[in-house]
C-alpha positions, 0 to 999 in steps of 0.5 A: 885838152890833157885827158891823162892829167884830168884823170890823174888829178881826179881822186875817185876814192874821195867820192862818198859812194860804194864805187864809181868810175869815169870813162872818157872817149876822144873820137874822130870819124868820117863818112862818105856816101854815093848814090848812083855815082853822085856824092851825097854826103862827105863829112868828118867830125870830132867829139870828146866826152865822158860817162860817169857812174856812181854806185850807191844804195845798191843802185847805179846812177849815170851821167854823160857829159862833155864838160871834163873840167867839173868831173868831180862835182858831177860825181858828187852830184850823182851821190846825192841822187834819190834812191829808187826801187830796190837794187841788188847788193854787190858781194865784192868790189871789182878787182884792181887790174892796175894800169893798162895802156896800148896806144898804137895808132897815134900817127897812123889813123884816119884822122891824119888823112885828108877828107879829099883823099878818102873821097878820091879813093871812093870815087875811083871804086864807085865808078867801077860798076858804071862799066857794067851795063846790067848794073841799074843802080848803085850805092857806095858808103865809106866810114872810118873811126879813130877812138882813144878810150881813157878810164879810171875807177875807185878801186885803182884800175885805169887804162888808155888804149886806141881803136881804129877801123876803116871800111867801105861797102858797095851795093848794086842792083842788076836787071836784065828784062824782068830778071833782077838781082841785088849784090854787094861787096865790102872792104875793111882795114885798120888803117886807110892805107889798107883800103888801097888797091882793092879794085880787083876784089870789087871787079871779081864781085861784079863779074860774079853778080852777073851770073846770078841774074838768070840763076834758077831758084833752088828747089826747097828742101833739106840740104847739106850746106857748106857755109863760107866763114862769113856766113858761119860767123853770122850764124854764130853771132846771131844764133848763139852769141846773143843767147850767150849774153848773160843778161838774156838769162837773168829772170828767165828760169827756162832759159837758164835750164836750157843754157846750163853749163856742162850740157852737151850742145854740139858735135864733139869737135865744135868750139865757139869763142868770144875774145876781145884781143884781136887787135886790128879787127872791129871786135877789138876790145882788150879791156871793157868799159867797166875796166875788166880785161878781155879773156878768151871765153869758151862759150862751147868747148869740144861740144860742151856748153862752157861759158857765157858773156858777162858784165860785172853785175851779171857775173855777180848775179850768176856767181861767175867771173866777169869776162870783159864784155861790158861795152857801150857804143859811146860815152853817152851810153852805159855799158851792157853785155855785148859780144866782141869777136865771136867765132868757131875755132879752126878745124882740121878738115882740108877744104877739098875733102869738106867739099867732097863730103858735101856732094849734091849740097849747096855752098852759101858764099855770102848773105843779105841778113840774119836773124837769131835765137833758138830758131834762126834764119839767114838770107843767102845772096850768092849760092852754088850747087856742089858737084864732083866736090867742086862749085858748080852752077849758081843758084838763088835761095831765099832763106836757110833756117834751122833750130840752134842746137840741132844745127850745132849737132849737125855740123859734120866737118870744120875746115882749116881755113879760119877767117875772122870777118870785120866791118866798119859799117853797121855793127851789132844792135841791142837795147837801143845801142847801135852800131857796136863794132864786132867781129865774127867768123870761123872756118868753112863748115859743113852742116847736114839737113839744113832747111832751104827755101 
């Protein structure tokens, strides 16, 4: 099927409506799972479909379809939809960005790798934990995706780009008598070849996991915490990123007041960014599902609340500019305001100095889960005491928590070891759309007065 010809022949300006657009997605994906070293699933599938939008009577009318030969007829049918409620008028039409194209993975994507090759690699990695007597159960999962997005709207914007990612996760339950500990490892690459030769990384995690079986629980209280870039990333995503999505502020005067632009919300050296331009990462989205190019959006710049994330509708409603954050998880869904790659910008404190500043505190190396909002929680997996400026004995902590803006002000130092975390498994969920590929991260950060229990 020639998707480019289908879109080229589609005259959207002839559709009698205020505005319309078409997004076509060609998708290949595969998944493999193991439970206690037995293959449970091993599948691959492909799909092609389109999401159609028509705007009339100040309202949106949507349709998803796998019939790409009648797109014009389906758009015309949407223009005949009966009005409902009262919509908000647009003050202007979207900008015409012309054509954008970036096809980078035509021959180097997971659809070109046989499924048995993926199973063989996962079998080798999954078997590593069987050599550890204290590992009592295990789960291993592999996923990949290759997607080509093609788009056209009635003002003239069009694009075509591809996205690919591959990854695996390995979860372990260890036990020794009545002592138990759960841990995991994950690997990521933009191509399948990038997942090879990762056994040393997985063995390192398994070796470290055994140390935590008999690690003591930390005494509850307030501590200086050093957060690994992955943990700093989940804090930024869950606690700050979601609150920066503009649709969460519409219709909420109190939230608008709390999130007023120009407000001092963090230490002077803290800057937080969202950007879809990081190719090769799970948050890559150079142009969104509404045809708006991604930029580098500063949510916080030098401690000052400086921006928020928008779809075209929320941008018009708040008299601001679209940011390229109108995204959906697939052609069956409408675009809503979503993050791409959200992170703290790099600092200038050498990591050795940062650890010296954290004497008597804790290092949080990874996490089980995080929840966000004004009050946030993160459940650590591996943590260490910090003594003499170095990692000391392992400890176990149930939860770290804090108030968002207080924590942002309590950041004492930011290292210069920036790392953006990606995942091909799971993703971000919102309004029934899960999992959306996103990235988060930053450098190692030091935060004072964090509650640990």
